[in-house]
LUMDOKE-601076 format. One line per 8 residues: their letters; for each residue y, x, z of N, C-alpha, C, CB. Coordinates in pm, whole numbers, plus 50000, padded with zeros to 5 digits. Glycine has a CB too. Example, Ala and Ser with C-alpha at 12.3 -4.5 7.8 and 13.67 -1.06 7.14 Angstrom:
as	49431 51319 50780 49550 51230 50780 49670 51320 50780 49553 51131 50905  49775 51285 50708 49894 51367 50714 50003 51290 50787 49940 51408 50572
# end
This chain:
mkqfyvqq	48240 52808 60579 48116 52854 60518 47996 52780 60580 48099 53008 60535  47905 52735 60494 47783 52670 60539 47665 52760 60503 47767 52528 60475  47569 52767 60595 47454 52854 60574 47326 52772 60591 47456 52974 60673  47233 52789 60495 47106 52716 60498 46991 52814 60477 47104 52603 60391  46879 52785 60543 46756 52861 60519 46651 52765 60463 46705 52930 60651  46588 52807 60354 46492 52721 60285 46370 52697 60374 46449 52785 60152  46335 52568 60392 46219 52528 60471 46099 52503 60379 46251 52401 60555  45983 52480 60442 45859 52464 60366 45868 52352 60263 45744 52435 60462
neagqrld	45930 52239 60302 45937 52125 60210 46041 52141 60101 45965 52000 60287  46120 52248 60108 46222 52274 60005 46181 52385 59911 46355 52310 60071  46080 52462 59950 46035 52576 59870 45966 52530 59742 45941 52666 59951  45969 52617 59641 45901 52587 59515 45987 52518 59412 45783 52503 59542  46107 52473 59451 46196 52408 59355 46309 52504 59315 46255 52278 59414  46378 52469 59210 46490 52552 59164 46608 52539 59261 46533 52511 59022  46685 52646 59266 46803 52647 59352 46899 52535 59315 46874 52782 59342  46924 52515 59185 47022 52413 59146 46976 52272 59186 47046 52418 58994
klltkiln	46844 52249 59184 46794 52118 59225 46820 52094 59373 46643 52106 59195  46798 52196 59456 46824 52181 59599 46973 52162 59625 46772 52303 59676  47055 52232 59550 47201 52221 59568 47250 52080 59536 47273 52323 59480  47186 52012 59440 47228 51875 59409 47193 51779 59523 47161 51827 59279  47100 51819 59611 47066 51737 59729 47162 51768 59844 46920 51761 59772  47200 51896 59856 47294 51936 59962 47434 51884 59929 47296 52090 59979  47476 51905 59804 47607 51855 59759 47581 51734 59670 47688 51966 59680  47536 51626 59732 47484 51513 59655 47590 51427 59588 47402 51427 59744
kapksfiy	47717 51454 59613 47824 51381 59543 47894 51469 59439 47927 51329 59644  47850 51594 59428 47915 51687 59337 47855 51679 59197 47905 51830 59390  47937 51686 59093 47882 51695 58958 47817 51832 58939 47994 51673 58851  47718 51837 58850 47648 51964 58827 47744 52073 58779 47535 51945 58724  47847 52032 58706 47944 52131 58656 48011 52204 58772 48050 52062 58568  48039 52132 58881 48101 52194 58999 48004 52295 59062 48142 52087 59102  47878 52256 59074 47777 52344 59135 47764 52473 59054 47640 52273 59145  47756 52462 58921 47741 52583 58837 47867 52669 58841 47710 52543 58692
kmlrkkni	47982 52604 58852 48108 52679 58863 48109 52760 58993 48230 52584 58858  48064 52699 59103 48059 52769 59232 47959 52885 59228 48021 52671 59344  47850 52866 59155 47752 52975 59140 47813 53091 59061 47625 52924 59069  47883 53060 58953 47944 53165 58869 48048 53244 58948 48010 53104 58743  48124 53174 59034 48231 53239 59110 48180 53301 59241 48341 53139 59141  48048 53296 59262 47985 53349 59383 48033 53278 59510 48013 53499 59395  48080 53155 59495 48111 53073 59611 47983 53014 59671 48208 52960 59573  47876 53020 59593 47742 52987 59643 47653 53106 59610 47686 52853 59578
tlngkkae	47586 53161 59712 47501 53278 59691 47360 53252 59742 47560 53402 59761  47266 53330 59689 47127 53323 59732 47087 53461 59783 47033 53277 59615  47052 53466 59910 47016 53593 59975 47125 53699 59958 46884 53646 59919  47251 53652 59967 47365 53743 59961 47401 53790 59823 47337 53860 60044  47340 53735 59719 47365 53781 59582 47405 53663 59493 47241 53852 59523  47468 53697 59381 47503 53596 59282 47375 53535 59226 47589 53656 59169  47378 53404 59202 47260 53333 59152 47296 53250 59030 47200 53243 59262  47196 53223 58947 47216 53144 58826 47190 52995 58851 47124 53194 58714
gseklvvq	47103 52967 58947 47065 52828 58974 46922 52798 58934 47157 52734 58901  46864 52884 58849 46728 52862 58800 46622 52930 58886 46716 52910 58657  46666 53002 58990 46573 53076 59074 46480 52979 59150 46650 53165 59174  46351 53013 59157 46256 52935 59235 46265 52979 59381 46110 52952 59181  46281 52885 59470 46304 52916 59611 46174 52938 59687 46383 52803 59676  46182 53026 59787 46069 53048 59878 46119 53028 60020 46008 53192 59859  46025 53009 60112 46060 52985 60252 46146 53098 60307 45933 52968 60337  46251 53061 60378 46346 53152 60443 46447 53217 60348 46271 53259 60515
deiklfls	46450 53175 60223 46562 53215 60137 46692 53167 60203 46548 53157 59991  46795 53251 60193 46923 53218 60256 47022 53171 60150 46980 53340 60333  47078 53053 60172 47180 52999 60082 47310 52988 60159 47138 52859 60023  47416 53046 60104 47548 53036 60166 47644 52965 60072 47603 53177 60203  47719 52872 60129 47821 52798 60054 47957 52836 60112 47797 52643 60062  48033 52915 60037 48167 52956 60082 48268 52851 60037 48205 53099 60025  48262 52738 60106 48348 52624 60076 48421 52583 60204 48266 52504 60017  48542 52532 60187 48615 52480 60304 48545 52354 60353 48764 52450 60270
detfdqff	48569 52319 60478 48509 52198 60533 48552 52075 60453 48548 52181 60680  48679 52076 60408 48730 51961 60332 48655 51948 60199 48882 51977 60306  48632 52061 60132 48561 52058 60003 48417 52016 60023 48566 52196 59935  48352 52071 60126 48213 52035 60152 48202 51886 60182 48157 52118 60270  48289 51834 60265 48286 51691 60300 48312 51602 60179 48387 51661 60409  48391 51654 60086 48422 51577 59965 48298 51555 59879 48530 51649 59883  48210 51654 59878 48093 51648 59790 47961 51624 59864 48084 51775 59711  47970 51589 59992 47849 51566 60070 47851 51426 60130 47836 51672 60181
eavsvtdv	47739 51358 60118 47724 51226 60182 47590 51226 60255 47732 51108 60077  47595 51202 60384 47472 51201 60464 47380 51088 60419 47505 51188 60614  47251 51116 60416 47152 51014 60379 47152 50905 60485 47011 51077 60365  47161 50781 60441 47161 50669 60536 47017 50642 60581 47222 50540 60471  47003 50613 60707 46871 50590 60767 46870 50452 60831 46836 50699 60871  46768 50374 60798 46753 50241 60857 46665 50252 60981 46693 50140 60755  46718 50207 61093 46642 50210 61218 46553 50086 61223 46738 50216 61342  46421 50107 61228 46326 49996 61228 46249 49997 61359 46229 50005 61107
eekpdiiy	46252 49885 61429 46182 49878 61558 46031 49872 61540 46229 49755 61637  45986 49806 61436 45842 49794 61412 45781 49930 61383 45814 49697 61294  45663 49955 61436 45593 50081 61414 45478 50060 61315 45541 50139 61548  45450 50158 61231 45339 50142 61137 45204 50140 61208 45341 50254 61033  45109 50068 61151 44972 50065 61201 44901 50188 61143 44898 49930 61160  44893 50293 61222 44845 50422 61171 44692 50430 61179 44908 50539 61251  44631 50458 61064 44487 50476 61056 44451 50624 61073 44433 50423 60921  44535 50711 61016 44510 50856 61023 44642 50929 61005 44405 50902 60915
edqhiliv	44655 51045 61072 44777 51125 61058 44746 51272 61079 44886 51077 61157  44806 51357 60995 44808 51501 61019 44945 51553 60976 44691 51574 60942  44960 51683 60965 45093 51737 60935 45139 51709 60792 45093 51885 60959  45046 51673 60704 45082 51654 60563 45081 51509 60516 44988 51733 60478  44991 51427 60571 44981 51289 60523 44972 51191 60639 44859 51272 60431  44999 51066 60606 44991 50956 60700 44923 50842 60625 45133 50914 60756  44818 50785 60682 44752 50669 60621 44775 50550 60712 44598 50695 60599  44832 50444 60656 44869 50327 60737 44807 50201 60679 45021 50312 60744
nkplgmls	44798 50100 60762 44752 49968 60721 44875 49881 60699 44655 49904 60829  44912 49861 60572 45033 49784 60541 45013 49636 60573 45072 49802 60391  45107 49577 60647 45094 49434 60678 45131 49347 60558 45181 49398 60797  45081 49226 60557 45118 49130 60454 45267 49099 60463 45035 49000 60468  45328 49079 60347 45468 49039 60343 45566 49154 60339 45498 48956 60461  45517 49277 60353 45609 49392 60349 45597 49466 60215 45579 49488 60465  45711 49505 60160 45713 49581 60036 45664 49723 60062 45854 49583 59976  45598 49782 59960 45562 49923 59969 45688 50008 59958 45460 49962 59858
qkaekddi	45772 49975 59862 45901 50041 59843 46007 49934 59825 45898 50138 59720  46128 49963 59866 46234 49862 59857 46267 49830 59712 46359 49910 59930  46295 49702 59687 46336 49657 59555 46488 49639 59550 46266 49525 59518  46545 49598 59663 46689 49581 59675 46743 49674 59782 46724 49434 59707  46873 49699 59778 46936 49795 59868 46907 49768 60015 47084 49796 59846  46908 49641 60054 46894 49606 60196 46751 49577 60239 46978 49488 60226  46654 49596 60148 46514 49571 60183 46465 49670 60290 46426 49581 60058  46375 49622 60373 46301 49708 60465 46159 49716 60412 46305 49653 60614
smveliis	46117 49835 60373 45985 49854 60316 45904 49950 60402 45995 49907 60171  45783 49979 60358 45698 50074 60430 45763 50213 60434 45560 50082 60365  45839 50248 60333 45907 50378 60333 46003 50388 60451 45984 50400 60199  46084 50285 60471 46179 50284 60583 46103 50285 60717 46272 50161 60575  45994 50210 60723 45913 50204 60844 45858 50342 60880 45797 50104 60827  45808 50413 60779 45748 50545 60801 45853 50649 60837 45670 50590 60676  45967 50647 60767 46073 50743 60798 46126 50720 60939 46187 50733 60696  46145 50593 60977 46192 50562 61111 46093 50613 61216 46212 50410 61126
yllstkqm	45964 50599 61187 45860 50649 61278 45867 50801 61291 45720 50607 61230  45883 50871 61179 45888 51018 61182 46011 51068 61257 45887 51074 61039  46122 50997 61242 46243 51034 61316 46227 51007 61466 46365 50958 61261  46172 50892 61500 46160 50855 61641 46061 50944 61715 46117 50710 61654  45964 51000 61642 45867 51090 61706 45907 51237 61690 45727 51068 61646  46031 51257 61639 46088 51391 61624 46006 51483 61534 46104 51455 61759  45939 51423 61440 45868 51504 61339 45961 51544 61225 45747 51426 61284  46074 51476 61217 46177 51508 61118 46313 51485 61181 46160 51422 60988
tkeqlqsf	46414 51545 61119 46552 51519 61159 46626 51455 61042 46624 51651 61205  46739 51393 61072 46819 51334 60966 46869 51441 60869 46938 51257 61025  46892 51563 60921 46938 51673 60836 46828 51712 60736 46979 51796 60922  46704 51711 60780 46593 51746 60691 46575 51641 60581 46463 51761 60770  46609 51517 60612 46599 51411 60511 46694 51431 60395 46627 51276 60575  46796 51512 60417 46894 51539 60312 46829 51606 60191 47006 51625 60366  46731 51694 60218 46671 51771 60110 46525 51735 60082 46680 51917 60142  46461 51661 60172 46324 51616 60147 46302 51479 60211 46221 51719 60203
kpgicnrl	46251 51388 60132 46227 51251 60181 46079 51218 60169 46312 51149 60101  46011 51191 60283 45871 51147 60276 45862 51020 60192 45813 51122 60418  45747 50999 60133 45732 50880 60050 45588 50835 60043 45784 50906 59911  45567 50713 59994 45431 50662 59977 45375 50713 59845 45428 50508 59982  45244 50726 59839 45178 50783 59722 45113 50676 59635 45073 50885 59765  45070 50566 59694 45017 50452 59619 45094 50327 59659 44863 50434 59644  45084 50224 59579 45159 50101 59608 45065 49982 59621 45264 50074 59499  45109 49887 59701 45041 49758 59712 45144 49648 59693 44968 49743 59849
drntggll	45102 49536 59634 45192 49421 59621 45238 49375 59759 45123 49304 59546  45351 49308 59763 45406 49260 59891 45301 49183 59972 45529 49169 59865  45226 49094 59906 45131 49009 59977 44987 49059 59968 45138 48869 59924  44971 49189 59944 44842 49255 59956 44853 49356 60070 44798 49325 59822  44766 49345 60168 44770 49438 60280 44670 49549 60261 44744 49365 60410  44675 49646 60353 44573 49750 60353 44626 49891 60345 44482 49728 60240  44539 49981 60302 44561 50125 60312 44667 50177 60216 44433 50196 60287  44766 50242 60275 44869 50314 60200 44871 50457 60249 45011 50246 60216
iagksllg	44886 50552 60154 44900 50693 60189 45045 50732 60174 44808 50783 60101  45098 50801 60275 45233 50855 60268 45226 51007 60279 45324 50796 60380  45311 51074 60202 45322 51219 60212 45429 51256 60312 45351 51281 60076  45391 51327 60418 45489 51373 60518 45549 51507 60480 45423 51384 60655  45481 51580 60393 45528 51710 60347 45525 51713 60196 45442 51825 60406  45591 51812 60139 45591 51828 59993 45449 51852 59945 45683 51945 59950  45373 51934 60017 45234 51959 59979 45153 51831 59983 45172 52065 60071  45173 51752 60088 45101 51626 60098 45129 51534 59981 45136 51556 60228
lqemakll	45256 51521 59945 45294 51437 59831 45232 51489 59702 45445 51431 59818  45237 51619 59681 45186 51678 59557 45035 51662 59545 45223 51826 59550  44963 51689 59655 44817 51682 59649 44768 51538 59633 44757 51743 59774  44833 51444 59701 44793 51304 59686 44824 51253 59546 44864 51217 59791  44934 51299 59489 44969 51260 59352 44862 51307 59253 45108 51318 59312  44808 51427 59276 44701 51479 59190 44576 51392 59198 44666 51625 59228  44539 51353 59322 44419 51270 59340 44434 51136 59271 44390 51249 59488  44552 51078 59281 44575 50947 59218 44578 50959 59067 44705 50886 59268
kdrslgky	44632 51070 59017 44641 51089 58872 44504 51113 58811 44733 51206 58840  44420 51196 58877 44288 51223 58819 44183 51120 58860 44242 51363 58859  44225 51019 58938 44140 50905 58975 44017 50946 59056 44096 50831 58850  44028 51055 59129 43914 51101 59208 43912 51042 59349 43915 51251 59217  44021 50979 59390 44027 50913 59521 43963 50775 59509 44174 50903 59572  43860 50750 59589 43793 50620 59584 43875 50514 59656 43654 50628 59645  43921 50413 59583 44004 50306 59640 43928 50173 59628 44143 50298 59568  43895 50113 59741 43813 49992 59742 43889 49877 59807 43681 50018 59816
ylcivkgr	43875 49759 59748 43941 49639 59796 43836 49532 59827 44044 49586 59692  43869 49443 59919 43791 49323 59941 43873 49203 59895 43750 49309 60090  43809 49110 59829 43878 48986 59790 43777 48872 59785 43949 49002 59652  43828 48751 59797 43746 48631 59782 43789 48563 59654 43761 48534 59906  43693 48541 59565 43725 48483 59434 43657 48349 59417 43684 48579 59322  43709 48270 59327 43655 48140 59292 43531 48160 59205 43761 48052 59218  43425 48085 59235 43303 48091 59155 43203 48192 59208 43338 48124 59012  43087 48195 59146 42980 48286 59186 42974 48404 59089 42842 48212 59191
vdvkkrie	42988 48522 59142 42975 48646 59064 42841 48707 59098 43094 48747 59093  42753 48720 58999 42614 48756 59028 42583 48905 59018 42525 48683 58936  42658 48980 58940 42619 49119 58915 42736 49214 58936 42565 49134 58773  42702 49336 58971 42800 49444 58977 42837 49481 58834 42744 49568 59056  42965 49504 58808 43007 49527 58670 43137 49606 58665 43024 49395 58597  43152 49682 58558 43278 49751 58530 43339 49686 58406 43257 49906 58510  43463 49640 58417 43528 49573 58305 43652 49653 58263 43567 49427 58342  43685 49643 58135 43799 49715 58080 43891 49618 58008 43752 49827 57985
gflnkded	44011 49662 57982 44106 49580 57910 44237 49653 57892 44129 49449 57983  44338 49577 57850 44471 49635 57830 44575 49541 57890 44499 49659 57677  44666 49598 57963 44761 49520 58043 44903 49538 57990 44754 49561 58191  44973 49425 57981 45114 49426 57945 45193 49359 58056 45138 49355 57808  45300 49424 58101 45380 49366 58209 45514 49317 58159 45400 49469 58321  45545 49194 58195 45677 49136 58171 45762 49167 58294 45670 48980 58143  45849 49267 58283 45928 49313 58398 46022 49204 58449 46009 49437 58360  46077 49124 58360 46171 49020 58400 46104 48913 58487 46234 48954 58277
rnqvkiya	45981 48879 58452 45908 48775 58526 45816 48835 58632 45826 48690 58430  45803 48967 58633 45712 49036 58725 45571 48976 58715 45764 49026 58871  45524 48968 58592 45394 48908 58564 45326 48986 58452 45407 48758 58527  45193 48995 58459 45121 49071 58358 45025 48982 58280 45044 49186 58422  44987 49030 58162 44885 48964 58080 44779 49067 58045 44947 48900 57950  44655 49020 58034 44542 49106 58003 44493 49076 57862 44428 49088 58106  44468 49181 57785 44419 49167 57649 44288 49245 57632 44525 49215 57547  44203 49196 57541 44075 49263 57517 44091 49389 57433 43977 49167 57449
rqlentey	44198 49396 57354 44219 49514 57270 44360 49567 57290 44195 49481 57121  44379 49690 57250 44509 49753 57270 44612 49697 57174 44497 49905 57254  44725 49658 57230 44838 49610 57152 44959 49695 57188 44865 49459 57178  45069 49670 57120 45191 49743 57150 45236 49715 57294 45303 49706 57050  45277 49820 57363 45326 49812 57501 45219 49766 57601 45444 49717 57508  45094 49797 57572 44988 49769 57669 44932 49900 57723 44876 49684 57605  44875 49894 57844 44815 50010 57908 44668 49982 57940 44891 50047 58037  44585 50083 57923 44442 50070 57949 44418 50045 58098 44366 50196 57903
icteyepl	44326 49953 58128 44289 49928 58267 44137 49926 58279 44350 49796 58318  44088 49962 58397 43945 49959 58424 43924 49918 58569 43879 50098 58396  43840 49818 58589 43815 49761 58722 43665 49747 58742 43887 49624 58739  43618 49787 58859 43475 49773 58891 43460 49680 59010 43411 49913 58922  43365 49587 59002 43347 49495 59115 43198 49479 59148 43409 49359 59083  43174 49443 59273 43038 49424 59322 43036 49307 59419 42984 49554 59390  42953 49205 59395 42944 49091 59488 42876 49134 59618 42866 48973 59423  42934 49090 59730 42878 49123 59861 42817 49001 59930 42985 49184 59951
lyskssdr	42888 48886 59923 42842 48763 59989 42873 48643 59902 42907 48748 60128  42791 48538 59915 42814 48414 59843 42829 48299 59942 42699 48385 59744  42917 48207 59909 42927 48086 59991 42819 47987 59948 43069 48022 59981  42787 47895 60034 42693 47790 59999 42770 47664 59964 42594 47764 60115  42732 47601 59855 42797 47475 59816 42777 47371 59925 42742 47423 59680  42887 47312 59971 42879 47209 60075 43008 47130 60074 42853 47271 60216  43007 47017 60140 43128 46937 60151 43207 46984 60272 43094 46784 60162  43303 47072 60248 43387 47122 60356 43512 47035 60377 43429 47266 60327
snevtgqe	43530 46934 60294 43654 46858 60297 43673 46785 60431 43657 46757 60184  43559 46749 60497 43574 46679 60624 43621 46772 60736 43443 46615 60663  43631 46901 60706 43680 46995 60806 43832 46998 60810 43626 47134 60778  43897 46939 60710 44042 46937 60705 44091 46815 60784 44093 46933 60558  44174 46839 60880 44223 46729 60963 44371 46703 60938 44200 46760 61111  44410 46577 60951 44551 46542 60941 44606 46545 60800 44631 46633 61026  44518 46548 60698 44563 46554 60560 44479 46458 60476 44554 46698 60504  44538 46404 60373 44466 46323 60275 44389 46417 60183 44563 46232 60194
islsdkdv	44261 46390 60161 44179 46472 60074 44149 46394 59946 44047 46516 60144  44195 46445 59834 44171 46379 59707 44031 46414 59657 44278 46420 59603  43987 46344 59552 43856 46374 59494 43852 46515 59438 43821 46273 59383  43963 46560 59378 43967 46695 59322 43960 46799 59432 44093 46715 59237  44025 46771 59548 44020 46864 59661 43878 46872 59716 44117 46820 59772  43807 46759 59718 43669 46760 59764 43582 46845 59673 43614 46617 59773  43609 46838 59544 43535 46918 59447 43558 47067 59472 43575 46881 59303  43683 47105 59499 43716 47244 59528 43651 47289 59658 43869 47263 59535
asgnytll	43656 47203 59759 43601 47237 59890 43453 47265 59884 43627 47125 59988  43381 47196 59797 43236 47213 59790 43194 47321 59690 43171 47082 59752  43290 47388 59630 43260 47486 59526 43207 47619 59579 43383 47512 59446  43172 47707 59486 43120 47839 59519 43231 47942 59526 43016 47882 59416  43215 48036 59617 43310 48148 59631 43231 48276 59655 43411 48123 59748  43287 48387 59613 43220 48516 59625 43312 48616 59693 43176 48569 59487  43256 48689 59789 43328 48804 59847 43296 48924 59762 43288 48828 59998  43400 48981 59702 43383 49096 59613 43437 49224 59676 43452 49071 59479
qvklitgr	43366 49334 59650 43424 49466 59670 43470 49513 59533 43322 49567 59738  43596 49550 59523 43652 49595 59395 43691 49741 59407 43775 49508 59355  43645 49819 59312 43687 49960 59305 43789 49973 59194 43566 50055 59280  43906 50021 59230 44014 50035 59133 43999 50169 59060 44153 50024 59202  43968 50163 58932 43953 50287 58854 44090 50332 58804 43855 50265 58735  44161 50243 58738 44302 50268 58705 44386 50187 58805 44336 50229 58554  44511 50220 58816 44594 50151 58915 44722 50096 58857 44627 50243 59028  44711 49986 58784 44829 49924 58723 44880 49808 58808 44797 49876 58580
shqirahl	45001 49767 58780 45063 49657 58852 44981 49528 58837 45206 49635 58803  44947 49464 58950 44876 49336 58954 44738 49343 58886 44960 49228 58887  44685 49464 58870 44564 49480 58789 44445 49397 58839 44524 49625 58787  44411 49411 58966 44293 49340 59016 44311 49189 59002 44267 49377 59164  44427 49139 59042 44451 48995 59041 44440 48937 58900 44589 48965 59099  44508 49002 58806 44509 48949 58669 44377 48972 58598 44622 49013 58589  44313 49085 58624 44187 49117 58555 44077 49020 58597 44144 49262 58586  44066 48992 58727 43964 48898 58773 43993 48756 58724 43955 48900 58927
asighpiv	44120 48718 58723 44156 48585 58671 44120 48572 58524 44306 48559 58691  44133 48683 58450 44107 48679 58305 43960 48657 58273 44154 48808 58240  43869 48684 58369 43727 48661 58344 43678 48535 58416 43645 48783 58390  43772 48452 58462 43737 48324 58520 43706 48326 58668 43622 48271 58449  43744 48433 58738 43720 48442 58882 43848 48483 58954 43606 48544 58913  43948 48393 58954 44075 48426 59020 44058 48441 59171 44179 48320 58989  44146 48521 59230 44143 48542 59373 44199 48418 59444 44223 48669 59413  44131 48377 59548 44177 48262 59628 44313 48295 59690 44073 48226 59738
gdfkygsq	44405 48200 59677 44538 48218 59734 44638 48285 59642 44529 48296 59858  44595 48322 59521 44686 48388 59427 44759 48282 59346 44608 48486 59334  44883 48255 59384 44959 48149 59320 45016 48191 59185 45072 48104 59411  45011 48318 59152 45063 48365 59024 44955 48363 58915 45120 48506 59038  44835 48402 58949 44728 48413 58849 44608 48322 58878 44682 48556 58840  44610 48254 58991 44492 48182 59036 44485 48036 58998 44481 48193 59180  44386 47968 59057 44364 47825 59037 44452 47747 59134 44214 47787 59056  44541 47664 59081 44633 47590 59166 44559 47488 59254 44738 47520 59081
rtnhyfkm	44453 47427 59202 44375 47332 59282 44311 47404 59400 44267 47264 59195  44251 47520 59372 44188 47597 59479 44291 47641 59582 44115 47721 59421  44402 47692 59533 44507 47740 59624 44563 47627 59710 44620 47806 59545  44579 47510 59650 44631 47395 59723 44537 47360 59838 44648 47273 59630  44406 47360 59812 44309 47326 59916 44314 47428 60031 44167 47320 59856  44315 47558 59998 44313 47661 60102 44446 47665 60179 44284 47798 60041  44554 47630 60113 44681 47624 60184 44682 47507 60282 44799 47612 60085  44626 47394 60238 44622 47276 60321 44528 47296 60441 44578 47154 60237
kygldcql	44415 47360 60417 44315 47377 60523 44348 47491 60618 44179 47401 60461  44400 47604 60562 44419 47723 60644 44566 47768 60658 44339 47835 60587  44654 47708 60579 44792 47757 60576 44804 47885 60495 44841 47781 60717  44708 47908 60405 44706 48031 60324 44814 48026 60217 44568 48052 60259  44903 48126 60215 45009 48128 60113 45016 48261 60038 45143 48100 60178  44907 48338 60041 44902 48463 59965 44758 48494 59927 44964 48580 60046  44741 48584 59833 44609 48616 59781 44521 48685 59886 44622 48705 59659  44393 48649 59887 44296 48712 59978 44247 48842 59914 44177 48615 60009
lhsyrmif	44333 48942 59920 44305 49073 59861 44352 49179 59959 44375 49090 59722  44265 49272 59991 44296 49370 60095 44242 49507 60056 44238 49326 60232  44329 49608 60060 44288 49746 60033 44224 49800 60161 44410 49835 59989  44089 49794 60166 44024 49814 60296 43958 49950 60314 43921 49708 60316  43938 50026 60206 43858 50148 60220 43904 50254 60120 43709 50117 60201  43910 50378 60169 43940 50493 60083 43840 50605 60113 44087 50543 60104  43792 50670 60007 43702 50784 60023 43760 50902 59947 43557 50750 59973  43784 51012 60018 43839 51131 59955 43729 51212 59886 43912 51218 60059
pklegels	43760 51273 59773 43662 51359 59706 43656 51497 59772 43696 51373 59555  43574 51584 59717 43571 51723 59763 43702 51789 59723 43448 51800 59703  43771 51850 59820 43902 51909 59794 43898 52059 59820 44009 51843 59880  43982 52130 59748 44000 52274 59769 44140 52297 59828 43982 52353 59635  44163 52415 59881 44297 52451 59926 44328 52403 60066 44397 52396 59833  44457 52388 60094 44503 52359 60230 44460 52223 60283 44652 52367 60233  44433 52130 60194 44391 51996 60239 44240 51976 60227 44464 51890 60158  44164 52085 60223 44019 52075 60209 43954 52003 60328 43958 52215 60194
ylsdkefv	44024 52001 60442 43970 51933 60560 43955 51783 60540 44059 51960 60679  44018 51729 60434 44005 51586 60404 43883 51555 60318 44129 51537 60334  43812 51658 60274 43697 51639 60184 43597 51537 60239 43627 51772 60160  43565 51439 60156 43462 51338 60183 43495 51246 60302 43331 51408 60209  43616 51253 60352 43653 51164 60463 43671 51022 60413 43782 51214 60532  43635 50927 60498 43646 50785 60465 43733 50715 60568 43507 50719 60457  43822 50627 60519 43911 50553 60608 43902 50404 60576 44058 50604 60594  43905 50323 60681 43889 50178 60666 44000 50106 60742 43749 50132 60716
aelpklfq	44057 50002 60680 44161 49920 60742 44105 49781 60770 44287 49912 60652  44126 49734 60892 44078 49602 60933 44143 49492 60850 44106 49580 61082  44067 49388 60823 44119 49274 60749 44223 49198 60830 44005 49180 60709  44322 49137 60763 44415 49048 60834 44338 48933 60899 44522 48993 60737  44392 48880 61008 44320 48779 61087 44283 48655 61007 44403 48739 61206  44376 48606 60923 44345 48486 60845 44234 48513 60744 44470 48434 60774  44238 48631 60682 44133 48671 60588 43998 48671 60663 44163 48812 60525  43995 48729 60782 43872 48733 60861 43820 48593 60892 43896 48809 60991
kikmelfe	43911 48503 60928 43871 48367 60962 43810 48296 60842 43991 48287 61013  43875 48306 60726 43826 48239 60605 43692 48300 60564 43929 48250 60489  43681 48430 60569 43557 48500 60536 43443 48451 60624 43574 48653 60551  43470 48439 60751 43366 48396 60845 43321 48254 60817 43416 48406 60989  43415 48165 60787 43380 48024 60765 43310 48002 60633 43502 47939 60772  43344 48083 60532 43284 48065 60400 43145 48128 60388 43375 48121 60295  43127 48243 60454 43009 48325 60423 42914 48346 60540 43053 48456 60374  42952 48308 60661 42866 48341 60774 42816 48217 60847 42940 48431 60871
# end
């Protein structure tokens, strides 16, 4: 016989849903059969499976060890030595500065992503146990591209995940990015469009009007700094500089603050490129001549885009202590260097 008591992160869900996590290799038909035969009980009584669970509900599984082992597989945990760069932490959420080159969530089975990094951290600091992971898994609430760094929110509790999901859905969480774009952007502006993603190529297209399989997007940007036109080509050492590279080197660049109103895949990168101001270093949507110059001069091989600032709205309930709080993530070192040389 196995005995479980419902914890805070398991409460609020149906009994049958929790049972599919405990007996994660069992077909639902087996679980319902055990409920009918009272081999699984809730608070000592027969249950249907549709009951909503509350903290300290008692679940008993009258199964042999052999049967339980047959239908149970422990959640695998990846041990990660690297620790997350923590900007803020409380009992419900964790805000981290995601490094360049790391996935927000794994794409392949063997990937190491921010999710694995965060879970490994929670286990190593004894904030969670492997047994608790069986029925509740912390997760990230927003995503960033592999080569975009900056602020990510993770839910450490069910409440944290639910409340952050609400903020992202109603777009009340202020999400601000810094990027360096090609050309001079003179005015603050909000632009709209429609985005279509080619999943096979992992690439998006922006359209001015709604078409089939497109999603509405909205992006707001504000110029912060402008570069001065000059011949920077003589600053590149050990490389041949072509006439076209010299033209790129002497061109204008703008440091933009971008506020993400909607949050679609590759939205900022593709939207800015669609209006003629691609992000420097963006090899998918950007100017290849510009990217070639910055790679040659700085070794830049990814877009200069960073999720640097978040502002929480007025909140009610248990997470009201986050109301109006602002969090900032430091720019990556190469981004800082390029910013300093272009604009200061």
